[in-house]
Residue, then its C-alpha position, 0 to 999 in steps of 0.5 A: x500500500x502507498x504510504x499516507x503522508x503526514x502534516x508537519x505541525x508544531x515541530x512534529x509529524x502528525x497523521x491527519x484525521x482526514x477521511x478523504x485522500x488523493x493518490x499521488x501519481x507519477x505522470x510518466x507511468x501513472x504509478x501511485x507514489x503516495x496518498x495525500x490527506x485532504x486535511x479538514x479545517x480543524x487541522x488548519x486551526x491547530x496549525x494556526x494556533x501553534x503559529x500564533x503561540x510561536x510568533x511572540x518569541x520568534x519575532x523577538x529574535x534579532x534578525x541575525x539570529x533568525x537567519x541562522x536556520x536559513x544558512x543551515x537550510x541552504x547547506x542541507x538543500x545543497x547536500x540533498x539536491x539530487x534526492x530532491x530533484x528526483x522527487x520533483x521529476x517523479x511526481x511532477x514529470x519534468x526532466x531531471x535537468x529542469x528539476x535541478x534548475x528549479x532547485x537552484x532557484x529555490x536555493x537562490x531565494x534562501x541566499x537572498x533572504x539571509x541578507x534580511x538584516x539589511x533588507x528590512x532596515x528602516x530609515x530616519x530623519x533627525x530634527x524634522x522640527x527642532x528637537x523632534x526625530x522621526x524613524x520608520x521601522x519594519x515589523x513582521x505581520x504575524x502568521x502567514x500562509x502560502x498556497x502553491x501549485x503543482x508545476x514548481x513544487x520545490x521553487x515556488x514555496x521558496x518565493x515566499x517562505x524564506x522572506x516570511x521567516x527571516x522577517x520574523x513571521x510564522x509560516x504555513x504551507x499548503x502545497x498542491x495535493x498533486x505534488x506533496x512529496x517534494x514538500x514532505x522532503x523539504x520539511x524534513x530538511x526544515x526540521x533538521x535546520x532547527x526552526x522552533x516548533x510552530x514557526x514553519x508548518x505544513x498542512x496538506x489538503x485541497x479546496x476546503x483546507x484553502x478556504x480554512x486558511x483564507x478565513x482564519x482570523x490569525x492568518x494575516x497574509x496569503x501568497x498564491x500561485x495558480x490559475x487566474x480564476x483561482x487567484x481571483x477567488x483567493x484574492x477576493x476572499x482574503x481581502x474580504x477577511x482583511x488579509x494581505x494577498x499576493x496572487x499570481x494567476x495565469x498567462x498567455x506569453x507572447x514572443x515577437x520575432x523581428x526579421x533581423x533576429x538570429x534565427x538559429x538562436x531564436x529557434x533554440x531558445x523559443x523551443x526550450x521556452x515553449x516545450x520546456x517543463x511540457x509548457x507547464x509554467x507561467x513563463x512559457x512562451x505560448x504565442x510567437x508573433x513573427x514580423x514581416x520576413x521572419x515568418x517563413x524561416x522561423x516557422x520552418x525551423x520551429x517545426x523541425x525543432x518541435x518534431x525532433x524533441x525527445x519526449x519521455x520519462x524525465x530520469x531517462x538519459x537524453x529526454x528533453x521533455x516529460x509528460x503533463x501532470x495528469x490525464x485530465x490535463x492531457x485531455x484538456x490540452x488535446x481538446x484545445x488543440x482540436x479547438x484551434x483547428x476548428x477556429x482555422x489554425x493549421x496544425x504544423x506539428x500534432x502532439x496528440x495520440x502518441x505514446x512513449x515506449x515502456x511508459x504507455x500509461x503516461x500522460x504525454x502530449x508531444x510538442x505541438x505547433x498551431x500556425x496562423x492562429x486567428x487573433x480573435x479566436x479562443x486559442x489566442x486568448x486561452x492559457x493552454x498550459x501544455x507544450x503547444x506553441x501558437x504562431x501568429x504573424x504581423x506586418x510590422x512591430x507596430x501591429x505586433x505590439x498592438x497584438x501583445x497589448x490586446x491580451x488580458x494577461x500580463x506576465x511576460x512578453x519577449x522580443x528577439x532582435x538585433x536592433x536596440x531601438x526596436x528592443x527599447x520601444x518594445x520594453x517601454x510600450x508593452x504591457x507585461x511585468x516581466x520583459x525579455x530581450x533575446x530571452x525566452x523565459x524572462x524569470x527574474x533572479x531572486x534579487x528582483x521581484x517576480x512581476x506580473x500585470x493584468x489578470x496575471x497578478x492580483x495584489x500590489x507587492x510581488x514575490x521575491x526580493x524587496x517586494x517579499x520583504x515589504x509584503x511580510x512586514x508592516x511599517x511603524x513610524x516613531x516620532x520622538x521628542x526628548x526635552x532638555x529640561x527633563x534631562x536636568x530634572x531627572 
């Protein structure tokens, strides 16, 4: 029988009282890896109460002391990187190399958060009027929580957790019920790093668990990454309950290719962006807009690149792309490909109905290219979240920018060109929070916030870096007068 996962609450592993659970599957083989409990609201209450008790002591520790467990955690993540990467591949489906890259980004956030003694510094002014000084300091919020998705089970929790802990908050993670094994392994490392009981906790579950986090009065802030529909629900419910919220939603990321672009480089980078992680990332290139003469050559080269990409189990040698997360995702993606054909797009490469030897039960969709996708069609607007690249064409950069800005999403937009004036105009005029110039995945380093505009983000402060520090702290302004007469009297 597959093992049933436990929650990590108040410094110990606890079996959930949940009567319902879900099977955790290896998407390449459909093998059951574990059972994850769908924790009831009462278990959120226990974790939140433990965090509230731990907060009083944790916030009083100097920042230099709070980051010591993070230094230990960084070393533990390095030591166990191979095991963690294999876990990501087994339950998420991406290749081993992609899993290692994901963990590198997680570790990067721990490193940045270790600089919290300077990152959360305030500022001051002497003699704002004679004899009165004014200071601004940052203090933690209290208990905070994050709800994270299936596609980056190791990285995305670390967009939030290190900054929350370093600034003096107590943190609760609700990982995706599809990929809870990596979080389980990560929390064994967090336990070994030496955080006090109640400071960092793990509660498995699904929708009922999420709503319990959103409604609990002790939880002051919510971080989320997922679909736009769910992001809107979480943002609305959190705000209605008086909580801060940063909610990353979906995306439909366009890439504009100019006639002067280096087509060999562009093809490689664009194929990696569209088909890497099986297209299941919020920064995947999903629409390529060719400008003028770039159309014919780029279409031919992308068709060839998609056709020869090696698909299989992510731990097997030479594999460049793994499966999608579930049979439901596979059916949804294949239905959207069919919808694109009905709307008039031509199918350059069809990734439907194919299997991988020895993994015939896996949830594989091979790289797919839809050409001449109608700009007003459903496929041009819908986030497919799979290895499907739509090709659209524009006569000029003016028209291409109009096509980019006609979208409701605003996560990422990229341009490939050798011309600095075109690149500058693009990055100035395009409505997106992450802009790439000759870059296929415009993912900010941990020293910058992970931006997002439009329906790709609900909130004000994004994940990572200074935005993370500001999100997890509240400012307190101190205005002080110390009259000299008091000094003489006492």
